[in-house]
C-alpha positions as CSV (number, residue, x, y, z in Angstrom):
1,X,60.6,52.8,107.2
2,X,58.8,54.4,110.2
3,X,58.7,58.1,111.0
4,X,60.3,57.5,114.4
5,X,63.4,55.7,113.4
6,X,66.4,57.0,111.5
7,X,66.9,53.9,109.4
8,X,65.7,55.8,106.4
9,X,69.0,57.8,106.4
10,X,70.8,54.6,105.4
11,X,68.9,54.8,102.1
12,X,70.2,58.3,101.6
13,X,73.7,57.2,102.6
14,X,73.8,54.6,99.8
15,X,74.5,57.6,97.4
16,X,77.2,59.1,99.6
17,X,79.9,59.2,96.9
18,X,77.3,60.8,94.5
19,X,76.6,63.5,97.0
20,X,80.3,64.3,97.4
21,X,80.7,64.6,93.6
22,X,77.7,66.8,93.5
23,X,79.0,69.1,96.1
24,X,82.4,69.2,94.4
25,X,80.7,70.4,91.3
26,X,79.4,73.4,93.2
27,X,83.1,74.3,93.8
28,X,83.3,73.3,97.5
29,X,86.6,71.4,97.0
30,X,88.0,70.1,100.3
31,X,84.8,71.0,102.2
32,X,82.7,68.5,100.2
33,X,82.8,65.8,102.8
34,X,81.9,68.3,105.6
35,X,79.0,69.7,103.6
36,X,77.6,66.1,103.0
37,X,77.9,65.4,106.7
38,X,76.1,68.6,107.4
39,X,73.4,67.5,105.0
40,X,72.9,64.2,106.9
41,X,72.5,66.2,110.2
42,X,70.0,68.6,108.6
43,X,67.9,65.7,107.1
44,X,67.8,63.8,110.4
45,X,67.0,66.9,112.4
46,X,64.4,68.7,110.2
47,X,63.0,66.3,107.6
48,X,60.3,63.7,107.9
49,X,60.8,60.6,105.7
50,X,57.5,61.2,103.9
51,X,59.0,64.5,102.5
52,X,62.1,62.8,101.1
53,X,60.6,59.6,99.8
54,X,57.9,59.5,97.1
55,X,56.3,56.2,96.4
56,X,59.1,54.5,98.3
57,X,61.8,56.1,96.2
58,X,64.4,58.6,97.3
59,X,63.9,62.1,96.0
60,X,67.4,63.1,94.8
61,X,66.2,66.6,93.9
62,X,65.3,67.1,97.6
63,X,68.8,66.0,98.7
64,X,70.3,68.2,96.0
65,X,68.5,71.2,97.3
66,X,69.6,70.5,100.8
67,X,73.2,70.1,99.7
68,X,73.1,73.3,97.7
69,X,71.6,75.2,100.6
70,X,74.3,73.8,103.0
71,X,77.0,74.9,100.6
72,X,75.5,78.3,100.2
73,X,75.4,78.8,104.0
74,X,79.0,77.8,104.3
75,X,80.0,80.2,101.5
76,X,78.0,83.1,102.9
77,X,79.4,82.6,106.3
78,X,83.0,82.7,105.1
79,X,82.3,85.7,102.8
80,X,81.0,88.0,105.5
81,X,83.2,91.0,106.1
82,X,84.1,91.7,109.7
83,X,82.4,94.7,111.1
84,X,84.6,97.5,112.5
85,X,83.2,100.0,115.0
86,X,83.6,103.6,113.8
87,X,85.4,104.4,117.1
88,X,88.4,102.3,116.1
89,X,88.6,103.7,112.5
90,X,90.7,106.9,113.3
91,X,93.1,104.8,115.3
92,X,93.7,102.5,112.3
93,X,94.2,105.5,110.0
94,X,96.8,107.0,112.5
95,X,98.6,103.6,112.6
96,X,98.7,103.5,108.8
97,X,100.1,107.0,108.8
98,X,102.7,106.1,111.4
99,X,103.7,103.0,109.4
100,X,104.1,105.0,106.2
101,X,106.2,107.6,107.9
102,X,108.4,104.9,109.5
103,X,108.8,103.2,106.1
104,X,109.8,106.5,104.5
105,X,112.4,107.0,107.3
106,X,113.8,103.5,106.7
107,X,114.1,104.3,102.9
108,X,115.9,107.5,103.7
109,X,118.2,105.6,106.0
110,X,119.0,103.1,103.2
111,X,119.8,106.0,100.8
112,X,122.0,107.7,103.4
113,X,123.8,104.4,104.0
114,X,124.4,103.9,100.3
115,X,125.8,107.5,100.1
116,X,128.4,106.7,102.8
117,X,130.0,103.9,100.7
118,X,133.4,104.8,99.4
119,X,133.4,102.5,96.4
120,X,131.6,104.2,93.4
121,X,131.1,100.7,91.8
122,X,129.2,99.4,94.8
123,X,127.0,102.4,94.9
124,X,126.5,102.5,91.1
125,X,125.6,98.8,90.8
126,X,123.3,98.9,93.8
127,X,121.4,101.9,92.5
128,X,121.3,100.6,88.9
129,X,119.9,97.2,90.1
130,X,117.1,98.6,92.2
131,X,116.2,101.6,90.0
132,X,116.2,99.9,86.6
133,X,114.9,96.5,87.6
134,X,117.3,94.8,85.2
135,X,118.5,91.3,85.9
136,X,122.0,90.5,86.9
137,X,122.8,89.3,83.4
138,X,121.4,92.4,81.7
139,X,123.1,94.7,84.2
140,X,126.4,92.8,83.7
141,X,126.0,93.1,79.9
142,X,125.4,96.9,80.1
143,X,128.4,97.4,82.5
144,X,130.7,95.1,80.8
145,X,131.2,92.8,83.8
146,X,130.1,89.2,84.4
147,X,126.7,88.6,86.0
148,X,128.3,86.7,88.8
149,X,130.5,89.7,89.7
150,X,127.4,91.9,89.7
151,X,125.5,89.3,91.9
152,X,128.2,89.2,94.6
153,X,128.6,92.9,94.5
154,X,124.9,93.5,95.2
155,X,124.8,90.7,97.7
156,X,127.6,92.4,99.7
157,X,125.8,95.7,99.4
158,X,122.6,94.2,100.8
159,X,124.5,92.7,103.7
160,X,126.1,96.1,104.5
161,X,122.6,97.6,104.6
162,X,121.2,94.7,106.7
163,X,124.0,95.2,109.3
164,X,123.6,99.0,109.4
165,X,119.8,99.1,109.7
166,X,119.1,95.8,111.6
167,X,117.7,97.4,114.8
168,X,115.6,100.0,113.0
169,X,114.2,97.4,110.7
170,X,113.3,95.2,113.6
171,X,111.6,98.1,115.3
172,X,109.6,98.7,112.0
173,X,108.5,95.0,111.9
174,X,107.5,95.0,115.5
175,X,105.4,98.2,115.1
176,X,107.7,100.4,117.3
177,X,107.6,103.2,114.8
178,X,108.6,105.9,117.3
179,X,111.9,104.1,117.9
180,X,113.1,104.5,114.3
């Protein structure tokens, strides 16, 4: 093995599956193969064979350290939080306020739509379902009706609301809060 050839990397490659298992034990999961490939590149680029072989034998601890550092670099790179300039911060707060106001208006519109329904049962089942959080079965048991009857009643109620507020809800999803 001469210093100028890269044939020594074949000796490192003989333990390829061991390197992958080692990186998986770090918690890299699907990135294990990529990290091992990165390790080969780092070894070829920065390491002299004399540093990785002692008395003709591969220093597995050296490779372990290289793998661990490559994994740490990947983890640190993915964990960095994006930096936001302070100039943009008030705009984001204003957008959040606008979104909250628009959501409140949508909720008020839903309540107003429910109040226009003539059928007391529709209104009562709809309110009971969303305010109590009971299942269809539990609600049916309390009201003395079958759960399937409650289910279809609430399904029809949701459809009425969908039809009545379709445009406003679409504006909300698109961020056009001033059109609501």
